[in-house]
C-alpha positions as a Python dict, from the first residue, in 0.01 Angstrom:
ca = {
    (1, 'M'): (0, 0, 0),
    (2, 'N'): (-62, -107, -360),
    (3, 'I'): (-386, -307, -379),
    (4, 'L'): (-301, -442, -724),
    (5, 'E'): (23, -594, -598),
    (6, 'L'): (-152, -748, -298),
    (7, 'I'): (-404, -929, -520),
    (8, 'G'): (-130, -1039, -760),
    (9, 'R'): (-171, -799, -1053),
    (10, 'D'): (47, -529, -1206),
    (11, 'R'): (-211, -314, -1389),
    (12, 'P'): (-583, -223, -1380),
    (13, 'L'): (-834, -431, -1574),
    (14, 'F'): (-1048, -177, -1755),
    (15, 'D'): (-816, 113, -1845),
    (16, 'R'): (-835, 56, -2222),
    (17, 'D'): (-1214, 19, -2227),
    (18, 'I'): (-1266, 328, -2011),
    (19, 'Q'): (-1031, 535, -2229),
    (20, 'A'): (-1199, 413, -2548),
    (21, 'H'): (-1546, 512, -2422),
    (22, 'E'): (-1457, 811, -2202),
    (23, 'A'): (-1614, 1070, -2430),
    (24, 'E'): (-1946, 884, -2427),
    (25, 'L'): (-1934, 818, -2052),
    (26, 'S'): (-1853, 1180, -1968),
    (27, 'G'): (-2106, 1320, -2213),
    (28, 'L'): (-2388, 1111, -2068),
    (29, 'A'): (-2285, 1193, -1712),
    (30, 'R'): (-2268, 1570, -1768),
    (31, 'S'): (-2618, 1583, -1913),
    (32, 'S'): (-2789, 1352, -1662),
    (33, 'R'): (-2936, 1323, -1316),
    (34, 'F'): (-2827, 1022, -1109),
    (35, 'L'): (-2961, 849, -800),
    (36, 'V'): (-2723, 603, -633),
    (37, 'I'): (-2888, 370, -381),
    (38, 'G'): (-2654, 204, -133),
    (39, 'G'): (-2397, 466, -225),
    (40, 'A'): (-2204, 460, 103),
    (41, 'G'): (-2093, 97, 79),
    (42, 'S'): (-1762, 9, -80),
    (43, 'I'): (-1900, -49, -431),
    (44, 'G'): (-2149, 236, -393),
    (45, 'Q'): (-1873, 479, -298),
    (46, 'A'): (-1667, 367, -597),
    (47, 'V'): (-1962, 420, -833),
    (48, 'T'): (-2040, 757, -675),
    (49, 'R'): (-1680, 870, -732),
    (50, 'E'): (-1690, 760, -1097),
    (51, 'I'): (-2007, 963, -1154),
    (52, 'F'): (-1896, 1265, -951),
    (53, 'K'): (-1565, 1309, -1134),
    (54, 'R'): (-1756, 1330, -1463),
    (55, 'K'): (-1953, 1633, -1335),
    (56, 'P'): (-2319, 1524, -1357),
    (57, 'R'): (-2615, 1763, -1355),
    (58, 'A'): (-2731, 1601, -1033),
    (59, 'L'): (-2599, 1322, -812),
    (60, 'H'): (-2809, 1214, -515),
    (61, 'V'): (-2690, 935, -288),
    (62, 'V'): (-2908, 725, -57),
    (63, 'D'): (-2776, 492, 211),
    (64, 'I'): (-2897, 362, 545),
    (65, 'S'): (-2554, 415, 705),
    (66, 'E'): (-2530, 775, 825),
    (67, 'N'): (-2167, 738, 934),
    (68, 'N'): (-2051, 587, 603),
    (69, 'M'): (-2234, 865, 419),
    (70, 'V'): (-2044, 1128, 617),
    (71, 'E'): (-1715, 960, 527),
    (72, 'L'): (-1818, 942, 159),
    (73, 'V'): (-1871, 1318, 148),
    (74, 'R'): (-1549, 1392, 336),
    (75, 'E'): (-1351, 1163, 105),
    (76, 'I'): (-1497, 1321, -211),
    (77, 'R'): (-1441, 1675, -83),
    (78, 'S'): (-1082, 1587, 13),
    (79, 'T'): (-994, 1436, -326),
    (80, 'L'): (-1229, 1547, -604),
    (81, 'G'): (-1353, 1872, -449),
    (82, 'Y'): (-1674, 2025, -584),
    (83, 'I'): (-1891, 2032, -895),
    (84, 'D'): (-2152, 2276, -1027),
    (85, 'G'): (-2412, 2000, -1031),
    (86, 'D'): (-2652, 1921, -748),
    (87, 'F'): (-2471, 1679, -513),
    (88, 'R'): (-2669, 1567, -207),
    (89, 'T'): (-2685, 1269, 27),
    (90, 'F'): (-2980, 1121, 216),
    (91, 'A'): (-2938, 885, 513),
    (92, 'I'): (-3254, 681, 452),
    (93, 'D'): (-3353, 322, 375),
    (94, 'C'): (-3456, 260, 15),
    (95, 'G'): (-3747, 48, 136),
    (96, 'S'): (-3887, 318, 364),
    (97, 'L'): (-4165, 574, 360),
    (98, 'E'): (-3899, 846, 353),
    (99, 'F'): (-3750, 707, 31),
    (100, 'S'): (-4092, 709, -134),
    (101, 'A'): (-4134, 1071, -27),
    (102, 'L'): (-3792, 1161, -172),
    (103, 'M'): (-3881, 1004, -505),
    (104, 'T'): (-4207, 1198, -511),
    (105, 'A'): (-4043, 1528, -414),
    (106, 'E'): (-3762, 1517, -671),
    (107, 'S'): (-3815, 1585, -1039),
    (108, 'G'): (-3701, 1239, -1149),
    (109, 'Y'): (-3368, 1079, -1235),
    (110, 'D'): (-3227, 974, -1569),
    (111, 'Y'): (-3030, 687, -1415),
    (112, 'V'): (-3106, 496, -1096),
    (113, 'L'): (-2825, 272, -974),
    (114, 'N'): (-2897, 25, -694),
    (115, 'L'): (-2581, -89, -514),
    (116, 'S'): (-2753, -193, -190),
    (117, 'A'): (-2717, -559, -96),
    (118, 'L'): (-2668, -807, 181),
    (119, 'K'): (-2360, -964, 32),
    (120, 'H'): (-2224, -1198, 299),
    (121, 'V'): (-2263, -1574, 285),
    (122, 'R'): (-2268, -1559, 665),
    (123, 'S'): (-2606, -1380, 643),
    (124, 'E'): (-2777, -1709, 563),
    (125, 'K'): (-2698, -1871, 898),
    (126, 'D'): (-3040, -1796, 1054),
    (127, 'P'): (-3390, -1750, 908),
    (128, 'F'): (-3425, -1390, 1028),
    (129, 'T'): (-3110, -1247, 869),
    (130, 'L'): (-3187, -1458, 565),
    (131, 'M'): (-3531, -1297, 534),
    (132, 'R'): (-3364, -958, 560),
    (133, 'M'): (-3132, -1062, 277),
    (134, 'I'): (-3432, -1147, 60),
    (135, 'E'): (-3593, -814, 147),
    (136, 'V'): (-3284, -615, 50),
    (137, 'N'): (-3168, -816, -251),
    (138, 'V'): (-3506, -893, -407),
    (139, 'L'): (-3800, -700, -264),
    (140, 'N'): (-3624, -363, -240),
    (141, 'T'): (-3503, -409, -597),
    (142, 'I'): (-3861, -460, -714),
    (143, 'G'): (-3971, -152, -518),
    (144, 'T'): (-3697, 81, -639),
    (145, 'I'): (-3755, -27, -1000),
    (146, 'A'): (-4119, 75, -960),
    (147, 'H'): (-4012, 417, -827),
    (148, 'A'): (-3764, 461, -1113),
    (149, 'R'): (-4030, 375, -1369),
    (150, 'V'): (-4283, 621, -1225),
    (151, 'G'): (-4013, 890, -1213),
    (152, 'G'): (-3941, 850, -1584),
    (153, 'A'): (-3591, 702, -1553),
    (154, 'R'): (-3410, 621, -1877),
    (155, 'K'): (-3222, 328, -1721),
    (156, 'Y'): (-3206, 121, -1403),
    (157, 'F'): (-2886, -53, -1297),
    (158, 'C'): (-2866, -314, -1023),
    (159, 'V'): (-2550, -491, -909),
    (160, 'S'): (-2550, -869, -905),
    (161, 'T'): (-2267, -1108, -813),
    (162, 'D'): (-2054, -1380, -965),
    (163, 'K'): (-2213, -1608, -705),
    (164, 'A'): (-2542, -1583, -900),
    (165, 'A'): (-2394, -1806, -1170),
    (166, 'N'): (-2473, -2165, -1064),
    (167, 'P'): (-2530, -2056, -701),
    (168, 'V'): (-2442, -2281, -406),
    (169, 'N'): (-2530, -2035, -128),
    (170, 'M'): (-2845, -1844, -41),
    (171, 'M'): (-2681, -1508, -107),
    (172, 'G'): (-2592, -1603, -465),
    (173, 'A'): (-2934, -1762, -512),
    (174, 'S'): (-3109, -1445, -389),
    (175, 'K'): (-2922, -1246, -653),
    (176, 'R'): (-3009, -1502, -921),
    (177, 'I'): (-3376, -1470, -824),
    (178, 'M'): (-3333, -1091, -837),
    (179, 'E'): (-3206, -1128, -1194),
    (180, 'M'): (-3524, -1322, -1280),
    (181, 'F'): (-3734, -1028, -1159),
    (182, 'L'): (-3509, -791, -1357),
    (183, 'M'): (-3600, -978, -1675),
    (184, 'R'): (-3969, -916, -1610),
    (185, 'A'): (-3915, -550, -1521),
    (186, 'S'): (-3704, -495, -1834),
    (187, 'Q'): (-4022, -517, -2042),
    (188, 'S'): (-4117, -167, -1928),
    (189, 'L'): (-3785, -8, -1822),
    (190, 'P'): (-3435, -64, -1967),
    (191, 'I'): (-3222, -247, -1710),
    (192, 'S'): (-2862, -366, -1700),
    (193, 'T'): (-2650, -525, -1432),
    (194, 'A'): (-2301, -656, -1356),
    (195, 'R'): (-2152, -967, -1204),
    (196, 'F'): (-1801, -939, -1071),
    (197, 'A'): (-1557, -1086, -826),
    (198, 'N'): (-1470, -1004, -469),
    (199, 'V'): (-1391, -634, -423),
    (200, 'A'): (-1055, -618, -252),
    (201, 'F'): (-1069, -459, 95),
    (202, 'S'): (-1438, -374, 66),
    (203, 'D'): (-1625, -314, 393),
    (204, 'G'): (-1684, -635, 584),
    (205, 'S'): (-1468, -848, 355),
    (206, 'L'): (-1194, -1075, 484),
    (207, 'L'): (-929, -842, 338),
    (208, 'H'): (-1091, -544, 512),
    (209, 'G'): (-1063, -756, 826),
    (210, 'F'): (-686, -769, 772),
    (211, 'N'): (-678, -390, 816),
    (212, 'Q'): (-886, -414, 1134),
    (213, 'R'): (-674, -693, 1283),
    (214, 'F'): (-352, -507, 1204),
    (215, 'A'): (-477, -181, 1358),
    (216, 'K'): (-583, -371, 1673),
    (217, 'R'): (-265, -584, 1685),
    (218, 'Q'): (-457, -909, 1655),
    (219, 'P'): (-378, -1232, 1466),
    (220, 'I'): (-475, -1264, 1100),
    (221, 'S'): (-674, -1569, 998),
    (222, 'A'): (-755, -1689, 644),
    (223, 'P'): (-843, -2005, 450),
    (224, 'N'): (-555, -2159, 256),
    (225, 'D'): (-767, -2361, 12),
    (226, 'V'): (-1010, -2096, -119),
    (227, 'R'): (-909, -1926, -445),
    (228, 'R'): (-1102, -1620, -560),
    (229, 'Y'): (-1097, -1348, -827),
    (230, 'F'): (-1051, -993, -700),
    (231, 'V'): (-1119, -650, -845),
    (232, 'T'): (-1022, -318, -691),
    (233, 'P'): (-1287, -75, -563),
    (234, 'Q'): (-1219, 157, -859),
    (235, 'E'): (-1261, -130, -1104),
    (236, 'S'): (-1595, -220, -946),
    (237, 'G'): (-1711, 141, -995),
    (238, 'E'): (-1592, 148, -1356),
    (239, 'L'): (-1766, -180, -1440),
    (240, 'C'): (-2097, -71, -1283),
    (241, 'L'): (-2098, 270, -1450),
    (242, 'S'): (-2004, 116, -1786),
    (243, 'S'): (-2293, -130, -1760),
    (244, 'C'): (-2534, 147, -1661),
    (245, 'L'): (-2439, 393, -1935),
    (246, 'L'): (-2314, 166, -2213),
    (247, 'G'): (-2510, -154, -2157),
    (248, 'E'): (-2815, -246, -2360),
    (249, 'N'): (-3140, -362, -2205),
    (250, 'R'): (-3092, -686, -2005),
    (251, 'D'): (-2712, -691, -2048),
    (252, 'I'): (-2500, -833, -1767),
    (253, 'F'): (-2140, -706, -1768),
    (254, 'F'): (-1855, -911, -1618),
    (255, 'P'): (-1472, -905, -1619),
    (256, 'K'): (-1318, -1126, -1885),
    (257, 'L'): (-1095, -1396, -1746),
    (258, 'S'): (-734, -1356, -1858),
    (259, 'E'): (-382, -1371, -1723),
    (260, 'Q'): (-458, -1029, -1572),
    (261, 'L'): (-747, -1167, -1367),
    (262, 'D'): (-642, -1490, -1201),
    (263, 'L'): (-750, -1683, -894),
    (264, 'T'): (-565, -1593, -574),
    (265, 'R'): (-566, -1760, -232),
    (266, 'F'): (-665, -1554, 71),
    (267, 'S'): (-366, -1690, 263),
    (268, 'D'): (-127, -1570, -10),
    (269, 'I'): (-276, -1220, 8),
    (270, 'A'): (-233, -1225, 387),
    (271, 'V'): (137, -1304, 348),
    (272, 'R'): (191, -1028, 89),
    (273, 'Y'): (-11, -785, 304),
    (274, 'L'): (205, -838, 613),
    (275, 'Q'): (528, -829, 418),
    (276, 'A'): (426, -497, 259),
    (277, 'L'): (384, -360, 612),
    (278, 'G'): (728, -480, 715),
    (279, 'F'): (625, -786, 917),
    (280, 'E'): (721, -1151, 882),
    (281, 'P'): (418, -1383, 893),
    (282, 'V'): (453, -1665, 1147),
    (283, 'E'): (212, -1950, 1086),
    (284, 'C'): (48, -2090, 1399),
    (285, 'A'): (-110, -2432, 1440),
    (286, 'S'): (-433, -2307, 1602),
    (287, 'E'): (-637, -1998, 1684),
    (288, 'D'): (-535, -2033, 2049),
    (289, 'E'): (-166, -2029, 1961),
    (290, 'A'): (-212, -1727, 1733),
    (291, 'R'): (-395, -1533, 2004),
    (292, 'G'): (-149, -1636, 2274),
    (293, 'R'): (164, -1537, 2080),
    (294, 'A'): (37, -1206, 1938),
    (295, 'S'): (217, -971, 2180),
    (296, 'E'): (543, -1167, 2172),
    (297, 'L'): (563, -1192, 1793),
    (298, 'I'): (448, -841, 1706),
    (299, 'A'): (715, -695, 1933),
    (300, 'R'): (972, -873, 1711),
    (301, 'K'): (824, -739, 1382),
    (302, 'Q'): (655, -1072, 1322),
    (303, 'W'): (282, -1141, 1295),
    (304, 'P'): (81, -1446, 1400),
    (305, 'V'): (-130, -1599, 1122),
    (306, 'Y'): (-362, -1897, 1128),
    (307, 'F'): (-439, -2060, 794),
    (308, 'F'): (-701, -2333, 766),
    (309, 'A'): (-903, -2547, 526),
    (310, 'S'): (-1249, -2401, 466),
    (311, 'D'): (-1550, -2603, 583),
    (312, 'T'): (-1820, -2339, 619),
    (313, 'T'): (-2164, -2334, 457),
    (314, 'G'): (-2201, -2177, 114),
    (315, 'E'): (-1837, -2166, 7),
    (316, 'K'): (-1816, -2223, -367),
    (317, 'D'): (-1534, -2443, -492),
    (318, 'F'): (-1457, -2198, -774),
    (319, 'E'): (-1590, -1866, -901),
    (320, 'E'): (-1757, -1816, -1239),
    (321, 'F'): (-1924, -1521, -1408),
    (322, 'Y'): (-2163, -1700, -1645),
    (323, 'T'): (-2316, -2039, -1715),
    (324, 'G'): (-2298, -2256, -2025),
    (325, 'A'): (-2660, -2175, -2105),
    (326, 'E'): (-2607, -1797, -2128),
    (327, 'S'): (-2540, -1607, -2453),
    (328, 'L'): (-2209, -1420, -2449),
    (329, 'D'): (-2074, -1120, -2639),
    (330, 'M'): (-1697, -1123, -2592),
    (331, 'D'): (-1614, -878, -2871),
    (332, 'R'): (-1781, -552, -2763),
    (333, 'F'): (-1507, -460, -2512),
    (334, 'Q'): (-1146, -558, -2454),
    (335, 'A'): (-1166, -657, -2086),
    (336, 'I'): (-1542, -673, -2029),
    (337, 'G'): (-1763, -961, -2134),
    (338, 'V'): (-2137, -920, -2181),
    (339, 'I'): (-2419, -1168, -2123),
    (340, 'S'): (-2701, -1080, -2363),
    (341, 'N'): (-3040, -1187, -2232),
    (342, 'D'): (-3381, -1228, -2387),
    (343, 'P'): (-3674, -1137, -2158),
    (344, 'V'): (-3726, -1496, -2048),
    (345, 'Y'): (-3905, -1553, -1716),
    (346, 'E'): (-4189, -1756, -1569),
    (347, 'E'): (-4464, -1523, -1451),
    (348, 'A'): (-4633, -1788, -1237),
    (349, 'K'): (-4308, -1874, -1061),
    (350, 'L'): (-4233, -1509, -980),
    (351, 'E'): (-4582, -1458, -840),
    (352, 'Y'): (-4553, -1777, -635),
    (353, 'F'): (-4229, -1645, -485),
    (354, 'L'): (-4391, -1317, -381),
    (355, 'A'): (-4705, -1484, -246),
    (356, 'T'): (-4503, -1733, -41),
    (357, 'L'): (-4289, -1456, 107),
    (358, 'E'): (-4598, -1256, 194),
    (359, 'R'): (-4743, -1559, 374),
    (360, 'L'): (-4420, -1628, 566),
    (361, 'R'): (-4369, -1263, 663),
    (362, 'A'): (-4726, -1246, 798),
    (363, 'Q'): (-4643, -1523, 1047),
    (364, 'P'): (-4498, -1454, 1394),
    (365, 'T'): (-4183, -1642, 1285),
    (366, 'W'): (-4057, -1881, 1016),
    (367, 'D'): (-3799, -2156, 963),
    (368, 'K'): (-3492, -2150, 742),
    (369, 'S'): (-3607, -2475, 580),
    (370, 'E'): (-3913, -2296, 441),
    (371, 'L'): (-3693, -2038, 269),
    (372, 'V'): (-3454, -2301, 137),
    (373, 'E'): (-3753, -2491, -3),
    (374, 'L'): (-3877, -2174, -172),
    (375, 'F'): (-3535, -2112, -327),
    (376, 'N'): (-3523, -2473, -451),
    (377, 'H'): (-3862, -2420, -615),
    (378, 'M'): (-3738, -2106, -789),
    (379, 'L'): (-3404, -2259, -889),
    (380, 'P'): (-3437, -2636, -943),
    (381, 'E'): (-3064, -2654, -1019),
    (382, 'F'): (-2975, -2481, -690),
    (383, 'Q'): (-2727, -2693, -495),
    (384, 'H'): (-2724, -2544, -146),
    (385, 'K'): (-2404, -2645, 34),
    (386, 'E'): (-2506, -2677, 400),
    (387, 'T'): (-2228, -2792, 634),
    (388, 'G'): (-2374, -2671, 963),
    (389, 'K'): (-2071, -2444, 1010),
    (390, 'Y'): (-2064, -2068, 949),
    (391, 'L'): (-1806, -1793, 932),
    (392, 'D'): (-1913, -1656, 1271),
    (393, 'S'): (-1745, -1961, 1423),
    (394, 'R'): (-1409, -1850, 1280),
    (395, 'M'): (-1159, -1602, 1422),
}
């Protein structure tokens, strides 16, 4: 199945930029030691592949998911094979004692890339998962930057999200706050990042759910009023590696909007997906009808789908990669735009954020309203869209 066709495109985004800079990318990779944190997730695997195929001196991968790590190694061995460099994986949490021990035991890394994240808007539905999101997206970033600095890293890369530009959900706001801490850390260690769109068929995404529903012969459900930009897994890896190796301190890379990268509805992708598999989508009026007719329709090479208007918390009306207040460089690359940042941050505000989190985490429990209030303090322009409905209430 051709992912590009499913998301409405006929060619990759970054081919010309990668070809133009391949000598530099490969030269830096061959002479360097890399640590990829969160390397077994969809974006992490894509970044790991991009580094591996350029034959680095060392490539170490850390991820909390032991099973995904096993699949990463099997997939690389089955496609790219082997390299002379030191390739190893470690099934540990980047916020753990074991990670600190690894960083002490190794001889340091030239490039540390952090792809770990809680990326789902649904993770903000309760105060406990939300606190975990803050820990992963903000606190672990601060901690791994400190390790990279002590280890003598030349560069630290951390993935952000398009939802950090004018955020309306807590996930996007957590990444925007992370970017604020990156500005402070960039004073003592070069840092770059990337904002990009939804990664098509990434783990846990709605499109990945299409694969799961099809394999289990279950109805496919999708919003028909949400339009999003999509990149392929390979494109996400290329953008992250380009930002890490080619980006200047405090640069944020993003895909340029063009006729090649256009908004697409989830429901349209669902239709193309089923047609590519040889099935006719049959639209049902409710979840109950879709579930009830699954066996009957699938036996006739048809597939039940339920399309609906989105009304869940945190859904942004449209996606954007930058704000009007950010300084852009649109000439450095053909398909990649760059946000060029000065090291602007409010020290007192960052310290208030950390002190408030420390106080909340020392309590037996905490309320979501306290975290929303903290986010509003950090981001006065933050417009949290709370509807009282979450994606867990959808099929």
